[in-house]
N, C-alpha and C positions, 0 to 999 in steps of 0.2 A: 385574449388579445384585444386591445382597445380598438374602437371604430369598426368592429366586425358586427354584422347584424346577428341578432339572437338566432339560435338554431332550433327553437321550439317549433313544434308542429303547427301551432296556431297562426304563425306568420308565414303563410304560404307564398307570398309575393315578395319580390325584390324591390327595394326602393330605387336602386341604381343598377344599370346593366353591367356590373363589374363583378368578376370572380377573382379570388386570390387562389393561386395554384401553389401547392407546397409539395416538396418531394421530387422536384425536377432533377433529372440527371445533370451533372455539371457540364455535359456536352450539349445541352439543350440550347437551341437558338430560336429566332423568330419563326423560321420556316417550320421547325419541328412542332412548335406550339400551334401554328396555323393548321398543320397536318393533323394534330391531335384533335382539334375542334372542326375538322372537315364536316361541312354541312351546316355549320352555324356561322352566321355572318358577324365578323369582327370588324370594327371600324378601322379606317386607315390610321396607322400609327397608334393603334389601340392596345399594343402590348408593351408593358413596362417590366423589364427584367430587373431584378434586385441583386445588387452586388454588395459584398462586405467592404469593410474599410480598406482592405488591401487590394480591392479591385477584382476579386475573384467572385464567381457566381455563388449566390447563397442557396440556390435550390428553390427560390420563390419567384413568382411573376404575378402580375396583375393583367387581366385581360378585359377590355371593354367591348361589349357587344352592342349591336345597333338598337336593341330594345330590351327592357327587363324580361319580357316573356322569352326572348331568345336565350338570355342568360339562364333563365329558369330551366329551359329545355336542355341547355348545355350541362346543367348540374347532373344529368343522367350519366355523364362521363366520370363522375366521382369514383375513385378507387380503381380506375382502369389503368392499364400499364402504358408507359412510354418507355420503350426499350426494356430494360430489366427492372425498372422501378415503377411502383404504383403511385398515382398522383391523387392527392387529396384536393378537393375543391371546396371553397367557402364563399358564400356571398360576402361582398365587401363594399365599403363606401369608397368612392374615388378619392376622398380626402386622405385616406391612409397612405397611398403611394406618394401623394404630393407632399405629405409631411416627411416621408422618408427621403424624398428628393431634397427637400430643404435641409433635413437633418443628416445628410451625407451618407445615407445607407445605399444610395443608388449608384453613384459613380464618384470615385475619389477625384477625378478631374473636375467635375462640376463643383465639388466642395472647394478644391484649391482655387478655382476661378472666383467663387463667391468670397473666399477668404481674402484673396488679393484685392478684390474690389473694395471690401470693407477696410482693408489696411490703407489703400489709397484714399478712400473717402474720409477716414479718420485723420489721415495726414493733411488733407486739404482743409478740414475743419480746424485742425490745430494751427495750420498756417494762417487761416483767416482770423482766428482769435488772437494770435500773436500780432498780426498786422494791425488789427483793430486796437489792441492795447497800446502798441507803439504810436499809432496815430493819435489816440486819445491823450497819451502822455505828452506828445509833442505839442498838441494844441493847448493842453493845460499849461505847459511850460511857457508857451507864447503868451497866453492870457495872463499868467503870473508876471511875466516880464513887462507886459503892457501896463498892468495895474501898478507895478513898481515904478515904471517910468512916469505914469500919470501922477503918482504920489509925489515923486521928486519935482515934477513941473508945477504942482499946485502950491 
């Protein structure tokens, strides 16, 4: 998967204090993820649940810890169970969930809001361009008429 740190044994430190969780039960929520990482400090609003295009949980989440060493220690929870499912943990860059947020994988409501914003933005640009063209054409017609009248008066 892109933007995931290499899993080789030579890179024993994390660049960012973010872990990607895979295999979450579909009933998982923020509280159950905090409970899973009990004893490891997660930043406020540091859990990002991933949803599919229809708004249902995908079984993935990103968790941001207070420091890379805390995230490294939290990796000890890899392949432990949450409910009846075992959870896989991967070091991740924070850029990955942000790309998903922009790319509509996090919340369909966010995507719709961004889509509406761009539609309105494009409409305003189109309106501005048409207004500018009309204004230019009117001022050109006026200058043509003035030149024509000057030609008649000369």
